[in-house]
Backbone as a printed PyTorch tensor [residue, N CA C, xyz], in Angstrom:
tensor([[[  0.7280,  -1.3050,   0.3700],
         [  0.0720,  -0.1670,   0.1970],
         [  0.7040,   1.4160,   0.0120]],

        [[  0.4050,   1.9730,  -0.7860],
         [  1.4080,   3.3910,  -0.7450],
         [  0.7450,   4.1510,   0.2810]],

        [[  1.8850,   5.2300,   0.9330],
         [  1.4560,   5.8840,   1.8070],
         [  1.1540,   7.1300,   1.3290]],

        [[  0.2800,   7.7290,   0.1500],
         [  0.1020,   8.9140,  -0.8610],
         [ -1.3460,   9.5670,   0.1500]],

        [[ -1.1970,  11.0830,   0.2470],
         [ -2.0420,  11.8790,   1.1290],
         [ -2.6080,  12.3020,  -0.3710]],

        [[ -3.7370,  13.3120,  -0.2370],
         [ -4.7550,  14.0700,  -1.4030],
         [ -3.7620,  15.0490,  -1.7990]],

        [[ -2.8390,  15.5190,  -0.9180],
         [ -1.9170,  16.1420,  -1.0420],
         [ -0.9520,  16.3460,  -2.5450]],

        [[ -0.4690,  14.9250,  -1.9240],
         [  0.4590,  14.4490,  -3.0920],
         [ -0.2160,  14.0050,  -4.2630]],

        [[ -1.7220,  13.7460,  -4.3580],
         [ -2.2680,  13.6280,  -5.7550],
         [ -2.6550,  15.0730,  -6.1250]],

        [[ -3.1170,  15.8060,  -5.2970],
         [ -3.4200,  17.1500,  -5.9820],
         [ -2.1050,  18.2340,  -6.1530]],

        [[ -0.7900,  17.6840,  -6.2300],
         [  0.7770,  18.7500,  -6.3390],
         [  0.1500,  19.7180,  -4.8170]],

        [[ -0.2510,  19.0170,  -3.9120],
         [  0.3300,  19.9300,  -2.8020],
         [ -1.1310,  21.3580,  -2.5340]],

        [[ -2.3090,  21.1640,  -3.6570],
         [ -3.0350,  22.4290,  -3.3760],
         [ -3.7330,  22.2720,  -1.6850]],

        [[ -3.3750,  23.5510,  -1.2520],
         [ -4.2830,  24.0350,   0.3040],
         [ -5.3640,  24.0110,   0.3420]],

        [[ -6.2880,  23.8320,  -0.5470],
         [ -7.5310,  24.1610,   0.0290],
         [ -8.2350,  23.1860,   0.5690]],

        [[ -9.0290,  22.7060,   1.6780],
         [ -9.7850,  22.0120,   2.4240],
         [-10.7210,  21.7520,   1.0400]],

        [[-11.1270,  22.8140,   0.5810],
         [-12.4710,  22.1620,  -0.6210],
         [-12.1120,  21.0440,  -1.0780]],

        [[-10.4020,  20.8330,  -2.0080],
         [ -9.7590,  20.1420,  -2.7860],
         [ -9.8370,  18.8640,  -2.1120]],

        [[ -9.1560,  18.7600,  -0.7240],
         [ -9.2290,  17.5350,  -0.1480],
         [-10.3680,  16.8390,   0.2270]],

        [[-11.6430,  18.0380,   0.1880],
         [-13.1690,  17.1330,   0.3270],
         [-13.6720,  16.7930,  -0.3470]],

        [[-13.0010,  16.9780,  -1.8480],
         [-13.6300,  16.5920,  -3.3670],
         [-13.3970,  14.5800,  -3.3520]],

        [[-11.7690,  14.4720,  -2.7320],
         [-11.5070,  12.9040,  -2.6520],
         [-11.3650,  12.8390,  -1.5790]],

        [[-11.9360,  13.1370,  -0.6980],
         [-11.8310,  12.6100,   0.6210],
         [-12.4310,  11.1320,   0.7610]],

        [[-13.6380,  10.7650,  -0.0200],
         [-13.9740,   9.5210,  -0.0520],
         [-13.6980,   8.4200,  -0.8510]],

        [[-12.2420,   8.7160,  -0.9320],
         [-11.2900,   7.6480,  -1.3080],
         [ -9.4500,   7.5900,  -0.6450]],

        [[ -9.3000,   6.1710,  -0.3800],
         [ -8.0830,   5.9520,  -0.1350],
         [ -7.3540,   5.5540,  -1.2500]],

        [[ -6.0290,   6.0880,  -1.4380],
         [ -5.3690,   5.6130,  -2.7000],
         [ -4.6530,   4.5100,  -1.8510]],

        [[ -4.5710,   3.6620,  -2.9270],
         [ -3.7570,   2.4850,  -2.5950],
         [ -2.7750,   2.1140,  -3.2930]],

        [[ -2.5530,   2.2180,  -4.4590],
         [ -1.3430,   1.9780,  -4.7840],
         [ -1.3040,   2.8730,  -6.6780]],

        [[ -0.4100,   3.0680,  -7.5090],
         [ -0.6690,   3.7650,  -8.8480],
         [ -0.2000,   2.5170,  -9.7360]],

        [[ -1.4260,   2.4360, -10.3970],
         [ -1.4770,   1.2350, -11.4010],
         [ -1.0220,   1.5250, -12.3830]],

        [[ -0.1970,   3.0970, -12.8310],
         [  0.2080,   3.2640, -14.1850],
         [  0.1960,   4.7620, -14.2590]],

        [[  0.9320,   5.0070, -15.4740],
         [  0.7890,   6.8780, -15.9180],
         [  0.9460,   6.4140, -17.2200]],

        [[  0.5940,   7.5170, -17.9440],
         [  0.2000,   7.2100, -19.2710],
         [ -0.1310,   9.1320, -20.4240]],

        [[ -0.1220,   8.6740, -21.4870],
         [  0.1630,  10.3190, -22.0790],
         [ -0.8510,  11.5150, -21.1820]],

        [[ -1.8740,  10.9230, -20.8520],
         [ -3.0610,  12.0600, -20.2600],
         [ -3.3880,  11.9200, -18.7430]],

        [[ -2.1700,  11.4630, -18.0520],
         [ -2.3480,  11.1000, -16.7930],
         [ -2.0060,  10.0110, -15.9580]],

        [[ -2.3260,   9.9940, -14.6700],
         [ -2.0400,   8.7160, -13.5710],
         [ -3.3980,   7.8250, -13.2310]],

        [[ -3.0300,   7.0250, -13.0810],
         [ -4.1450,   5.9610, -12.6000],
         [ -3.8500,   5.2060, -11.3630]],

        [[ -4.6130,   5.1690, -10.3010],
         [ -4.8710,   4.5590,  -8.7640],
         [ -5.6740,   4.1230,  -9.0080]],

        [[ -5.1680,   2.8280,  -7.8630],
         [ -6.1980,   1.9680,  -6.8970],
         [ -6.4370,   2.6790,  -6.0380]],

        [[ -7.9990,   2.7000,  -6.1700],
         [ -8.5190,   3.5310,  -4.6000],
         [ -9.4960,   2.6810,  -4.0790]],

        [[ -9.6610,   3.3800,  -2.8690],
         [-10.9740,   2.1740,  -2.1570],
         [-11.9940,   3.6000,  -1.4520]],

        [[-12.9030,   3.5620,  -2.2410],
         [-14.1390,   3.9130,  -1.6700],
         [-14.1860,   3.7160,   0.1290]],

        [[-13.5580,   4.9810,   0.9290],
         [-14.1570,   4.5310,   1.9030],
         [-15.4620,   4.4640,   3.2560]],

        [[-16.5890,   4.5790,   2.3160],
         [-18.0070,   4.6860,   2.8400],
         [-17.9120,   2.9690,   2.5200]],

        [[-17.8600,   2.4340,   1.3940],
         [-18.6960,   1.4910,   0.8350],
         [-17.4960,   0.2250,   0.9570]],

        [[-15.8830,   0.5790,   0.8770],
         [-15.1490,  -0.3480,   0.7200],
         [-15.1980,  -0.7380,  -0.6580]],

        [[-15.4180,  -0.5300,  -1.8880],
         [-15.4150,  -1.0680,  -3.0040],
         [-14.2750,  -0.2750,  -3.6210]],

        [[-13.3210,  -0.9920,  -4.5110],
         [-12.4190,  -0.7280,  -4.9590],
         [-12.5680,   0.2460,  -6.4230]],

        [[-11.9190,   1.0410,  -6.8150],
         [-12.1390,   1.9900,  -8.2160],
         [-10.8800,   1.8730,  -8.7720]],

        [[-10.6230,   2.4970,  -9.6720],
         [ -9.3990,   2.8090, -10.6020],
         [ -9.6460,   4.5810, -10.7970]],

        [[ -8.7130,   4.9520, -10.1360],
         [ -9.2300,   6.9260, -10.2590],
         [ -8.1740,   7.2320, -11.0420]],

        [[ -8.3340,   7.6660, -12.4850],
         [ -7.2200,   8.6200, -13.2410],
         [ -7.5810,  10.0190, -13.3600]],

        [[ -6.6090,  10.3280, -12.7550],
         [ -6.1120,  11.6630, -12.6680],
         [ -5.3540,  12.3500, -14.0080]],

        [[ -5.9820,  13.2710, -14.4170],
         [ -5.9870,  13.6480, -15.6140],
         [ -5.4830,  15.4240, -15.4240]],

        [[ -4.8570,  15.7490, -15.1450],
         [ -3.7810,  17.5550, -15.7110],
         [ -5.0420,  18.4340, -16.2990]],

        [[ -5.0940,  19.7750, -15.7710],
         [ -5.4220,  20.3380, -16.6880],
         [ -5.3460,  21.2890, -16.7080]],

        [[ -5.3300,  22.3540, -17.3970],
         [ -4.7580,  23.8030, -17.3560],
         [ -6.4230,  24.7010, -17.9390]],

        [[ -6.6860,  25.0990, -17.0330],
         [ -8.2750,  26.2010, -18.0600],
         [ -7.6570,  27.1220, -18.8450]],

        [[ -8.6000,  26.6360, -19.7300],
         [ -8.4230,  28.0620, -20.9580],
         [ -9.1270,  29.0430, -20.1340]],

        [[ -9.7280,  30.2370, -21.2490],
         [-10.6900,  31.2380, -20.9160],
         [-11.7330,  30.9160, -20.8130]],

        [[-12.4590,  30.1080, -20.8030],
         [-13.7290,  29.7830, -20.7190],
         [-14.0810,  28.5540, -19.9490]],

        [[-13.0070,  28.3190, -19.1630],
         [-12.7900,  27.0980, -17.9240],
         [-12.1250,  26.0820, -18.2220]],

        [[-13.2010,  24.2900, -18.1290],
         [-12.3350,  23.5540, -18.1310],
         [-12.5570,  23.4300, -19.9150]],

        [[-11.0060,  22.8190, -20.2100],
         [-11.3510,  22.5710, -21.5110],
         [-11.9410,  21.7900, -22.3300]],

        [[-12.4840,  22.1490, -23.6830],
         [-13.3380,  21.0280, -23.9880],
         [-12.7150,  20.2130, -24.1400]],

        [[-11.5770,  19.2530, -24.4240],
         [-11.2990,  18.2770, -24.9110],
         [-11.5300,  17.0820, -23.7390]],

        [[-11.3880,  17.7670, -22.4790],
         [-11.8130,  16.9920, -21.3380],
         [-13.3010,  17.0700, -21.0540]],

        [[-13.9830,  18.0270, -21.5910],
         [-15.5120,  18.0580, -21.3620],
         [-16.3410,  16.8170, -22.2970]],

        [[-15.6230,  16.6230, -23.8020],
         [-15.7300,  15.7630, -24.5260],
         [-15.4950,  14.1000, -24.0730]],

        [[-14.3180,  14.0150, -23.2820],
         [-14.1320,  12.8680, -23.3860],
         [-14.8490,  11.9130, -21.7270]],

        [[-15.0740,  13.1750, -20.8220],
         [-16.2460,  12.9940, -19.6270],
         [-17.9710,  12.6560, -20.6800]],

        [[-18.0710,  13.3640, -21.4620],
         [-19.5970,  12.8950, -22.0130],
         [-19.5800,  12.0050, -23.0070]],

        [[-18.4950,  11.4230, -23.2460],
         [-18.5010,   9.8930, -24.4400],
         [-18.5530,   8.9820, -23.4380]],

        [[-17.9650,   9.3680, -22.3370],
         [-17.3690,   8.2050, -21.4800],
         [-18.9630,   7.7340, -20.6160]],

        [[-19.0280,   8.9710, -20.1280],
         [-21.0860,   8.8230, -19.5580],
         [-21.8680,   8.1230, -20.4670]],

        [[-21.6900,   8.3910, -21.6450],
         [-22.0570,   7.3560, -23.1840],
         [-21.9880,   5.7630, -22.8780]],

        [[-21.4330,   5.5180, -22.6710],
         [-20.5690,   3.6100, -22.7000],
         [-21.8220,   3.1830, -21.5420]],

        [[-22.5260,   2.6350, -21.9850],
         [-22.8020,   1.6140, -20.7980],
         [-23.4180,   0.0010, -21.7510]],

        [[-22.3030,  -0.7120, -21.2960],
         [-22.2240,  -2.0770, -22.1140],
         [-21.2510,  -2.7490, -21.2330]],

        [[-21.5870,  -4.2190, -21.2830],
         [-20.8590,  -5.2500, -20.0820],
         [-19.3220,  -5.0630, -20.7110]],

        [[-19.0490,  -5.1290, -21.9840],
         [-18.0140,  -5.3360, -22.1210],
         [-17.1090,  -3.8860, -22.7310]],

        [[-17.1240,  -2.9680, -21.7540],
         [-17.1790,  -1.8660, -21.7020],
         [-16.6980,  -0.9570, -20.2980]],

        [[-15.4010,  -0.5250, -19.5560],
         [-15.7770,  -0.3220, -18.5560],
         [-16.2770,   0.8760, -18.1620]],

        [[-16.7740,   0.8590, -16.8110],
         [-17.5600,   1.7960, -16.5510],
         [-17.4720,   3.1910, -15.9290]],

        [[-17.7470,   4.1660, -16.1910],
         [-17.0590,   5.6520, -15.4580],
         [-18.1730,   5.7690, -14.0710]],

        [[-17.6170,   6.0090, -12.7080],
         [-18.7580,   5.8780, -11.8890],
         [-19.1670,   7.2110, -11.3200]],

        [[-17.7280,   8.4190, -11.7210],
         [-18.2030,   9.5060, -11.1360],
         [-17.1910,  10.2710, -11.5720]],

        [[-17.1130,  11.4710, -11.7220],
         [-16.1870,  12.6630, -12.0060],
         [-16.0190,  13.2470, -10.8840]],

        [[-14.8780,  13.4380, -10.5780],
         [-14.3810,  14.6180,  -9.8540],
         [-13.4340,  15.4240,  -9.9680]],

        [[-13.5400,  16.8090,  -9.3710],
         [-12.7250,  18.1140, -10.3240],
         [-12.0840,  18.8970,  -9.0410]],

        [[-11.1240,  19.3130,  -9.2550],
         [-10.3290,  20.2810,  -8.4020],
         [ -9.4580,  21.0970,  -8.9960]],

        [[ -9.3330,  22.3260,  -8.8330],
         [ -8.5790,  23.2000,  -9.7680],
         [ -7.8130,  22.5000, -10.5090]],

        [[ -6.5440,  22.2720, -10.3120],
         [ -5.2700,  20.9580, -10.9400],
         [ -5.9460,  20.3020, -12.0620]],

        [[ -6.8820,  19.3960, -11.6130],
         [ -7.0190,  18.2420, -12.2560],
         [ -8.2610,  17.7180, -12.3680]],

        [[ -8.5440,  17.0900, -13.2460],
         [-10.0030,  15.9460, -12.9300],
         [ -9.8740,  14.5450, -12.7680]],

        [[-10.9000,  14.2050, -12.1390],
         [-10.5100,  12.9640, -11.7350],
         [-11.7320,  11.9900, -12.1330]],

        [[-11.4740,  10.9720, -13.0150],
         [-12.3360,  10.1350, -13.4860],
         [-12.3480,   8.5620, -12.5390]],

        [[-13.4200,   8.0880, -11.9780],
         [-13.9250,   7.1780, -11.1200],
         [-13.9310,   5.7080, -12.1190]],

        [[-13.6530,   5.2590, -11.9930],
         [-13.5030,   3.8050, -13.2240],
         [-14.0860,   2.3650, -12.1000]],

        [[-14.9970,   1.8220, -13.0150],
         [-14.9950,   0.3190, -11.8760],
         [-13.5690,  -0.0710, -11.9620]],

        [[-13.4260,  -1.1150, -11.3020],
         [-12.4980,  -1.3820, -10.9800],
         [-11.8680,  -2.9090, -11.4020]],

        [[-10.7390,  -3.2980, -11.8960],
         [-11.0550,  -5.0400, -12.3150],
         [-10.0240,  -5.1000, -11.5410]],

        [[-10.3620,  -6.8930, -11.3020],
         [ -8.6880,  -7.3920, -11.0060],
         [ -7.3520,  -7.3290, -11.3970]],

        [[ -7.4530,  -7.4440, -12.7390],
         [ -6.0970,  -7.6540, -13.6870],
         [ -6.7500,  -6.5190, -15.0490]],

        [[ -5.6460,  -6.2360, -15.9310],
         [ -6.1710,  -6.2100, -17.4620],
         [ -5.7450,  -7.4160, -18.6210]],

        [[ -6.1200,  -6.9530, -19.5130],
         [ -6.1870,  -8.3500, -20.0880],
         [ -5.2230,  -8.7770, -21.0980]],

        [[ -3.9480,  -7.7970, -20.5200],
         [ -2.2070,  -8.5070, -20.3920],
         [ -2.1170,  -9.1200, -19.8370]],

        [[ -2.2570,  -9.0510, -18.3370],
         [ -2.2840,  -9.9300, -17.4100],
         [ -2.5800, -11.0700, -17.5600]],

        [[ -4.2600, -11.2180, -18.0220],
         [ -4.8950, -12.2700, -17.8360],
         [ -4.4980, -13.3390, -18.8610]],

        [[ -3.8760, -12.7840, -20.6880],
         [ -3.1790, -13.1680, -21.2270],
         [ -1.9450, -14.0620, -21.1420]],

        [[ -1.2800, -13.3390, -20.1060],
         [ -0.4330, -14.0520, -19.4940],
         [ -0.1490, -14.9970, -18.3960]],

        [[ -0.8370, -14.7830, -17.6820],
         [ -1.5470, -15.7040, -16.7180],
         [ -2.1350, -17.0950, -17.6730]],

        [[ -3.0090, -17.0570, -18.4260],
         [ -3.4820, -18.3300, -18.8760],
         [ -2.5110, -18.8610, -20.1160]],

        [[ -1.2600, -17.8380, -20.2710],
         [ -0.0350, -18.7840, -21.4050],
         [  0.6120, -19.4730, -20.0650]],

        [[  0.8300, -18.9060, -18.8840],
         [  1.8800, -19.3560, -18.1920],
         [  1.7310, -20.9090, -17.6690]],

        [[  0.0000, -20.7130, -17.4580],
         [ -0.6980, -22.0210, -16.4090],
         [ -1.1960, -23.1760, -17.4380]],

        [[ -0.9670, -22.9450, -19.1380],
         [ -0.5640, -23.6520, -19.9560],
         [ -2.2350, -24.0030, -20.6490]],

        [[ -2.9430, -23.2140, -19.7900],
         [ -4.6450, -23.4680, -20.6280],
         [ -4.5230, -22.5820, -21.7920]],

        [[ -5.2270, -23.2270, -23.1860],
         [ -5.5530, -22.8290, -24.0920],
         [ -6.3020, -23.0640, -25.0920]],

        [[ -7.4050, -23.3130, -24.3890],
         [ -9.2850, -23.8500, -24.5250],
         [ -9.4920, -22.5810, -25.4700]],

        [[ -9.7370, -23.2000, -26.5740],
         [-10.8100, -22.7040, -28.0540],
         [-11.7860, -21.5260, -27.5630]],

        [[-12.5770, -22.1970, -26.7990],
         [-13.7400, -21.9350, -26.4790],
         [-13.3870, -20.5650, -25.5990]],

        [[-12.3480, -20.2840, -24.9080],
         [-12.2420, -19.1630, -24.1890],
         [-11.9890, -18.1610, -24.9730]],

        [[-10.8610, -18.6160, -25.8950],
         [-10.5030, -17.5200, -27.0810],
         [-11.1740, -17.4420, -27.6460]],

        [[-12.3940, -18.2420, -28.1320],
         [-13.3430, -17.7990, -29.0160],
         [-14.5500, -16.7820, -28.0890]],

        [[-14.5380, -16.9660, -26.3640],
         [-15.2020, -16.0910, -26.1360],
         [-14.9490, -14.9580, -25.7250]],

        [[-13.2680, -14.6290, -26.0000],
         [-12.7180, -13.4600, -25.3610],
         [-12.5590, -12.3650, -26.3650]],

        [[-12.3930, -13.3070, -27.4310],
         [-12.2020, -12.6770, -28.8420],
         [-13.4300, -11.7990, -29.0940]],

        [[-14.6770, -12.2880, -28.7700],
         [-16.4010, -11.8660, -28.9250],
         [-16.4210, -10.9650, -28.1470]],

        [[-15.6670, -11.0190, -27.0930],
         [-15.8000,  -9.9950, -25.7360],
         [-15.3530,  -8.3630, -26.0510]],

        [[-14.5090,  -8.7820, -26.4690],
         [-13.6530,  -7.4520, -26.8940],
         [-14.0820,  -6.8890, -28.2130]],

        [[-14.5780,  -7.4650, -29.4940],
         [-14.9430,  -7.1470, -30.5750],
         [-16.2280,  -6.5440, -30.2680]],

        [[-16.8190,  -7.1840, -29.4480],
         [-18.5440,  -6.6190, -28.8190],
         [-18.4020,  -5.1760, -28.3300]],

        [[-17.3610,  -5.1790, -27.4550],
         [-16.9790,  -3.5590, -26.8870],
         [-17.0120,  -2.8100, -27.6530]],

        [[-15.6740,  -2.9850, -28.6220],
         [-14.8010,  -1.8140, -29.7920],
         [-16.7620,  -1.7440, -31.0190]],

        [[-17.1460,  -2.7280, -31.3810],
         [-18.2740,  -2.6960, -32.0080],
         [-19.5710,  -1.1620, -30.9690]],

        [[-19.7750,  -1.5460, -29.8120],
         [-20.5600,  -1.3890, -29.2250],
         [-20.3320,   0.6720, -29.2940]],

        [[-18.9240,   0.6950, -29.2530],
         [-18.7220,   2.1590, -29.0620],
         [-18.2430,   2.6400, -30.6110]],

        [[-18.4560,   1.4320, -31.7210],
         [-17.8320,   2.7120, -32.9150],
         [-19.3640,   3.1130, -33.6720]],

        [[-20.7240,   2.2050, -32.6550],
         [-21.2170,   2.5400, -33.1750],
         [-22.0490,   4.0370, -32.7110]],

        [[-21.5360,   3.9830, -31.6020],
         [-21.8160,   5.5170, -30.7470],
         [-21.0540,   7.0080, -31.4190]],

        [[-20.0700,   6.5920, -32.6930],
         [-19.0270,   6.9440, -32.7320],
         [-18.2130,   7.3980, -32.1960]],

        [[-17.3820,   6.2670, -31.5890],
         [-16.0990,   6.5840, -29.8460],
         [-14.8550,   5.9120, -30.7670]],

        [[-14.1940,   6.3290, -31.1880],
         [-12.6580,   5.8760, -30.9770],
         [-11.7650,   5.7350, -30.1870]],

        [[-11.2490,   4.2080, -29.7250],
         [-10.7510,   4.5950, -28.8510],
         [ -8.9360,   5.1040, -28.9700]],

        [[ -8.5960,   4.8200, -29.5490],
         [ -7.1790,   5.3650, -30.0300],
         [ -6.0250,   5.1740, -29.6730]],

        [[ -5.9340,   3.8900, -28.3990],
         [ -4.8010,   3.7250, -27.4920],
         [ -5.5370,   2.1830, -27.3910]],

        [[ -6.2220,   1.2060, -28.0590],
         [ -6.6730,   0.3000, -28.0540],
         [ -5.7450,  -1.0570, -27.5650]],

        [[ -5.1210,  -1.6590, -26.6350],
         [ -4.2610,  -2.6540, -26.3130],
         [ -4.4270,  -3.1040, -25.1950]],

        [[ -3.8290,  -4.4420, -25.0350],
         [ -4.0990,  -5.3990, -23.7330],
         [ -4.7440,  -4.8490, -22.5230]],

        [[ -3.5720,  -4.1390, -21.8290],
         [ -3.6310,  -3.2600, -20.6760],
         [ -4.1070,  -1.9350, -20.4720]],

        [[ -4.9000,  -1.6810, -21.7850],
         [ -5.8260,  -0.8510, -21.7920],
         [ -7.1780,  -1.1980, -21.3940]]])
């Protein structure tokens, strides 16, 4: 378990209002870092449920939150499909948006690696896995959404 505070995540913002926005989540570990931000495994302090908390640093333009961030959130809110990860809520502090996603035990890359190491190569599983992946992609494409960084670890 990482010893992260809300101040660490929000770049030391002093406002108690900022800490209050994130106070319902305890950060457990950093899962990764990409072009658009960092992802943490977090636990909701009241329910005990685990989530993936994606931090997107933002620089406000003259009109407030950048349109690219608004577009991403609005597209994610439209995605209600069993093979597309769900957006649980959106939190905002002056320096970042936090997208709270459902949490999975492992990503597809890790799952495939575990299956390979155990020698499991059931063609029915492969067919089902391919169907689930293409079903989620087809759903997104039907809503005119392109992933742009589709890979097993995403």
